[in-house]
N, C-alpha and C positions, 0 to 999 in steps of 0.2 A: 504494500500500500504506500509506504513512504517512498519507495523506489519509483513508483508510478508518479507520485506527486512531484518529486524532484525532476523526473524526466519531463513532465509537462511544463514545469517552470523554466527549465533550460530550453525547451523547444520554443516557448513563448518569448523568452529573452532573445534567443537567436533570431527569431522572425522580426522582432522589433528592431534589433540592431541592423538587420538587412534593409528594412524599410528606411530607417534614418540614414543609413550609409549612402543610399542612392542620391539624395539631394538634401543634405542637412542645412543648407543655407537658403532654401526656398527660392532658388533661381527658377525662372520659367523653363519648362521642359516640354518636349514634343511627346504627346501621349502615345504615339506609335513606337518611337524608338527609345523612349525613356532617357533621352540624352538632353542636355541643357541646350536650349535654343529659343530664339525670339523670331516669331513669324506673324505676319498679318497680311490680309488682302485689303487694299485701300481702293475704293471706287472713286473715280473722277469722271463722271459722265460727260460725254461730248469731247473728250480729249483723245486724239489719235495716238496710235502706238508709236509712230515716228516722233511726235512731239514729246511723248513721255520718255522716249529713249534719249532725246536731247537733254531734257530736264534731269534725267538720271545721271548722265555724264557730268553735268554741272554740279549735281548734288554730291557726287563722289569726290570731286575736287574740293568742295566745302567741308566734307567729312574727314578727309585724310590729307595730310601734307604731301605725301608722295604715294599716291595710290598704286597698288600692284595689281593691275587688271590681268587676269588670267584668260578670260573669255569676253569678247565684245562682239556680240552677234545681233546686229540691228534687224536683220531679216526675221529671225526667230524671237526677237525681243528678249534677249538674255544678256546680263552682265554678271560676271563672276570675279570676285576679288579675293586675294590673299591678304589678310589684315593682321595687325598686331596692336596690342595695347600695352604701353609701358605702365606697370603698376607703381604708383607713387603713394607712399604712406608717410605719416608724421613719425619721426623718431621719438620714442617715448622719453628719452633722456634730454636730448637737445631741442626738441620741438621743430627741427628742420625737416623739410621734405627729403625723403630718401627713396630712390628707385629700388623696387623689390623684384625686378625681373620683368619678363614679358609674358603675356598670354596671347597665343596665336589663334586665329579662327578664320572662317570664310564668311563672306557676305555675298548673297546672290539676290539679284533684282530681276524679276521676271515681269514682262510687260505685255499687255493685251489692250485692245481697243477699250478705252474708258476705265481701265484699272491696272494696278500693278501689285506685285507681291514682293515682300522682302523676307529674307531668311538670313539670320545670323546663326551659325552653327559650327560644329567641329572645334569646340574650344579645347585647347591643349597647351601644354608646355613642352618645350624641346629640352629634354634632359640628356645632353651629350649625344644627340642623334637618335635618341629613343623618344617616341611620341607618347607623353603621358596625358591621357584625357583628363579633363577637368573633374569629371565624376570620380575617377580613381584618385586623383591628386587631393581632392577634398574629402575623401573618405575619413570620417572621424576616428576610425579604429587604427589608422596609420599616421595620424598627424600629431605634431608637437605644438603646444601652445605658443612656443616661440615663433612658429611659422606664420602666425597672425592670419590664418586662412579666412576667418569670418570677415575681417577688415578687407582682405583682398577680394572676397566675393562681393561685398558692398561696393567697392571701388569699381569692379568690372560691371556690375549691374547699372550703376550710375553712368558710367562711360557709354555703354551700349544704348541706354535710354536717351542720352544726349545725341548720339549719332542718329537714332531713329527720329528724334524731334527735328533735327537738321534736315534729314531726308524728306520727311513729311512736309516741312515748310517749303523746301525748294521744289518739291514735286507738285504741290497744290497750285501754285501760281507762277506765272512767268514774270520775272522781274523786268520792268520797263525802265530803260535808261533814258533819263531826260538830259538832253544836251542844252546847255545854256549858251546862247549866242551872245558873246560880248563884243 
């Protein structure tokens, strides 16, 4: 009887730790893949695919200093980028900003008549040529409090949300440049 009770408790504890380990920092995840990802379809009725493609190219330049475009396919309405975010946190002793490494990911923008879809996915760190996915990297059973993973997750979440806001702003309207004639 005691053995069954202990077995049940261990089974429940193991199941709970597995669920927590998948996404302990509440970052958005794709329900199909169970991987961290940001995605949305945005409707812009009356906007052509070609016009959206032009806006997407301008948006990319606003989002990234040096965009690394892997695929630029106007005909099929697809842009694929290799991206990175330099994680910067405050040093607890000095209070200064300190770079804590890079998180690499992909950004895909798909375009159709009157709508576009963005996907930020494949978040990982490069550990000496070994690709460590963000889900594995943030597994609480393998982390050290000195790693400050919760802070890094919040930083990444805020950074991606800023990029999404920039993308939406640039995609929704065309900027009109007013020339002043002096």
